[in-house]
N, C-alpha and C positions, 0 to 999 in steps of 0.2 A: 049876344048871350047875356042874360042878366047875371048880376054879381052872385046871387044865391045859387044859380045853376052852375056857374063856373066853380064855385067852391065845392059843391057837391061832386062835380065831375072830378076835380082834383083829389078829393078825399077817396073816391072809389078807385081812381087810378093808383094812388099811393098804396092803399090797402091791397089792391090786386098785385101790384108790383112786388110788395113785401111778401105776400103769400106765395107768388111765383118763385121768388128768390129762395124762400125758406124751403118750399117743396123741391126745387131744383137741387139745393145744397143737400137736403136729406136723401134725394135719389142718388146723387153722385157718391155720397159717403156710404150709402148702403151697397151700391154696386161696385165701388172701387175704393174701399177704405184702405188706409195705410196698413201694412203688415205689423202686427203687434209683436213687440219684443218678448221673447220666450223667457219666462221667469222659472227659476228652479230654487229648491232648498228653502232657506229661511225667508228669502225675498218673496217667493211665491206664497208661503204661509202667511206672511204679513199682509200681503195684498188681499188674500182670501178673508183674513180676519177683519180688515177694513170694510169689505163688502158686506160681511154678515152683520157688523155693528152699525151700518149706515141706516138712518131712519128719516122719514119724511118730515116729521114735526120739527126736528132741530136743525134741519137744512143740510145735514150730513149726506143724505142721499142725493140731493141736488149737486152737492160738491163732488161726490164721486162720479156723477154723470158728466159734470164739467171736465173733470180730470181725464175721463175716458175719451171725451171728444178731442181734447188736446193731443192725445196720443194716437187716435185713429182717424180723425177727420182730415180728409184730403183737402176739402175746401178751406179749412182753417189753415192748413200748411201753406196755402197760396195767399190768403188774405191777411192773416195776422202779422206776418213780417212787414208788409207794406204799411199796415195801420200802426204797428209799434214804431217803425222808423219815422213816420210822419208825426206821431205824438211826441217823440223825443226831440226830433230835429226842429220842429216849429213851435212846440209848447213846453219843452223842457220837462216832459213827464216821464218818470220811471215806472216802477211797479213794486210789488211787495218785497222784492229782494234787491232792487237796484235804486241807487240815488243818481239822479240826473245832475251832474255838476256844471260848472261854468265852461264855456268855450268847447263844448262837445265831450268833456270828460265824463266817465261813468265809474261809479264806486259801488262795491258790495255793502249793503247796509250792515251785515253782521261783522264786517271788518272795520267799520267806522264807529258804530255805537259800542261803547264799552260798559257793561253792566257795573253797578256799584260794588265795592269790595275788592277792587283789582289789587290793592296793596297786599292783602292776604293771599290772593291767588298767585301773585308773583313770588312771595316768600315760599309758599307750598310747592310751586313748580321748580324752583331753583334748588331747594334743599336736597332732593334726590340727585340733582346734577352734581352737587358737591361730593356726594358719596360715589357717584360714577367717576368723577375726577380722581378721587382717592384710589379707587380700585384699578383704574387705568394706569396711574402712576406706578402702582405696584407691579404692573406688567411691562414697565418701561415705555409707556405711551403718554405723550403730552396731549391733553385735550385742548382745543381751541374752538370756541363758539363763534361761528360766522353769523352774527345777529342781523337779520334783514329788517330794517325799519319799515313801519307800515306806510303803504302808498298814500294813505289819506293824511299822513303827517308830513311826508316829504313834499307832497303836492296839496297841502292844506289850503293853498290859495285858490284851488279849483273846486273846493267844496262849496255848496250853496250855504247861505246864512242859516243859522240855527243848528248846525251840526258841530259838535265838539268831540274830536277824537282823543282828547286829553294828551297832547303832545309831550307832557312831562313823563309819560310812562316809559319811553325809551331810556331816559336818564335814570329812572328808578330801577329798571332791569339791570342796567350797567352797574349801578352802585351795589346792588345785591350780589351780582356775580363777582365784583371786586372784593366784597366783604368775605366771600368764600374762597378767595384766591383762585378764581377760575379765569383763565385767559379768554378774552373776547375782543372782537373788532367793534369799535364804536363808530359805526358808519353814518349815523344821522348828522353829526356836525360836518363830516366830509361831504355828504350829499347836499347839505344846505349851502355849502360854499360854492357849489357849481350851479349858479343861477342861470347860466347860459344853456343848460341841457336839462330836459325834464326827467331824465333817468328812469322813468316809468312810462309805459305806453298809455295812450289816452283811453282806449276801449279794451284793454287787456289787463289782467291782474298782475302781470310780471314786470320785471325790470328789463332795461334794454342792455345792449352790449357794453356801453360806457360804464354803467353801474356795475356790471359783472367784473370788468377790468379793475375798477376802483376797489371792489370788495376783495378781489384776488390779491392785489398788492397789499391791502391792509392786513389780510390774513398772513401773507408771507412775512410782513413786518413783525407781526405778533409772534411768529415762529422764529424770527431772527434769521431768516434765510433769503433776504433780498440781495440779489447780485448786483454789482455795479453795472450800469447800462452797457458798458463796452464788453462785458462778459456774458451777456444773456444769450441763450441758444437760438433765438429767433427774434424777429421784429413784428410788432403788432401794428397793423396798418388798416385803414378804412378800405374795405374791398369795394363797396359801393353803397349807395343809399337805397333802402328797400322798404316796401310797405310794411307797416307794423301789424302784428297779429291782433286778434280781437276775440278772446275767449268769453268776454263779458256780453258780447252780442247775443249769444244764445240765451243767457239769463234774461236779457231784455225782450226776447222774442223775435230777434232778427237773425236770420240764418247766416252763419259765417260764410264769408265770400260773396255776400250779396252787395247791395248798393252801400258804399261806404258813407257813414254819417258825417265824418269830417276827414280831411286829408291828414294822415298821420304816417310818418316814416321815421326811420332811425338809421344810424351808421352801423353797417355790418362790419365788425372788426374781426379779423382773422390773422393767423400767424403766417409770416412770409420769411423766406430765407434772404441772404445777402443780395441775391440776384433778383429779388422781388418776385419769386415764384411762390405761389401759395402752397402752404404745407397742409397735409391731410390730418384729420383728427386721429390720434393714436388710440388703439384699444387698450384695455387694462393690461398692465404688465403680467407675465406669467407668474412671477414671484412677487410677494408683497414688497412694494417700494417704501421709501421713507415716509411718504405722505399718503393718507387715505382720506377720502371725502365722502360723507354721507349727508342726506338731507332730503328736502322736498323737490317739487318741480322747479324751484328757483335754481337748483343746481343740477337737475337731471336733464339729460339730452341737450346740454349746452356746451359751449366751449370753455367753461370755467376751468376744466382740468388743464387745457392748453395754456390758459392765462396764468394759472399757478406754476406751470412748468416754465413759462416765459420769465417770471420774476425769480424763481427759486432754482432753476436748473434741475429740479427733481421730477421724475415721472410720478404720476398720481393714480392711485386705485380709486375708481369712482363706484360708490355703492348707493347713490341717491335713487329715489323712486318718486313717481308722480302720484298725486291724488290719494295718498294714504297717510298724510301727516308726517311729522318729523321723527316719531319714535319707532315706527314699523321698519323703516330702512336701517336704523341703528340696531334694532333687535336682530334683524336678519344678518347684518354684518357681524355682530357679536357671536351669533350662533355658528356662523361659518368659520370662525377662527379655530385653528388647531395648533396654537402656539405661534403662529405667524403674525404677530402684532406689528403695526407700523410704529415708527418712532413718533409720528405726529398724526393725530386724528382731528380733522376739521369737520365739525358738525354744524351744518347750516340750519338755522331755526328762524322762521319768521316770528316777529314779536307778537303777532296776533294769536299764535298758538300758545303763547305763555299766559296772556291776560284774559282770554275769553273762556267762558264756562264751557262752551262746546268742545274746545280742544284741551287746554290745560296740560299738555304733554302727557296725556294718559298712556300708560304702558311702561313708564320708567321703572316702577317696582319690579315688574317681570324681568326686565333687562338686568337689574341688579342681582336677581337670583341666578342669572346665567354666568355671573362673575364671582364664583366662590372665593373665600379668603385663601 
């Protein structure tokens, strides 16, 4: 076979194979597309508005088509996770929302990049906290901020070159809180002193159990409630080493529970009695205890309440919520009060919610209106 004929045959085969794959994918997606998530209310109206405003010339129509395929294409649901895994694992490639870090670490871009003007945003975010602090004191409640340092600062050594999360921000936030006489846990220096433990997961946006234990002890020290070790009601022990979660895999395009990118595990720390029997997580007390905890997913559905109990000997009312920011759980907690205020309120706030334009602790003015003089 001559070289020209061989090249022509290869080109025909390639085009034919590409056409066959495209037609096959289209047929599969047409006959067996993924069920669409039902939208209602404002979300449905927003999607309809985007469809009406999409145009061919500016590329918005193609973008809407692409977004629809991502939601409905069964072939993409099979192929894209494998593609995304290989691009990240072998070429350190992220996407529009993910930064591929060193040694298999993943970071969210909007929690690493800090827009200019963060000094003013810090001042504006903390000013209403000072007013909240004053109003809570009038009700006999001491406010303590459990300030969660940014993952990109604690593990800045795993960021690729060229990314600056401005690590001075944590100290700035602490100084402004101190200026307003607001109690807060300064966790960043404590976390940085523990070089033998990552404290955050590699492919998950949250902290691990050791970080939660350290934050709980720091909060109890700020409250002045740390018991001597011999008087603590339980023992905190490593139950076993378990695989780490991976909520960032979905943002990268890899299905959670799929092929792991890198081996990542952490010590699962739980309370035990003196006979080394594991204790169960306790529900919220029927009446308001001395300590209440509110905040984000960092303190929701975790064992932080049991860790606080270990160090203080006080049961804890948990009012944290996931995926709604730091102010919504606080608002709901304040709304539910009928004079039953705790002696101490621990409000867990991630630093990124203070400094980023997207969050900025929106909703605090509404909360202040719920606390009349």
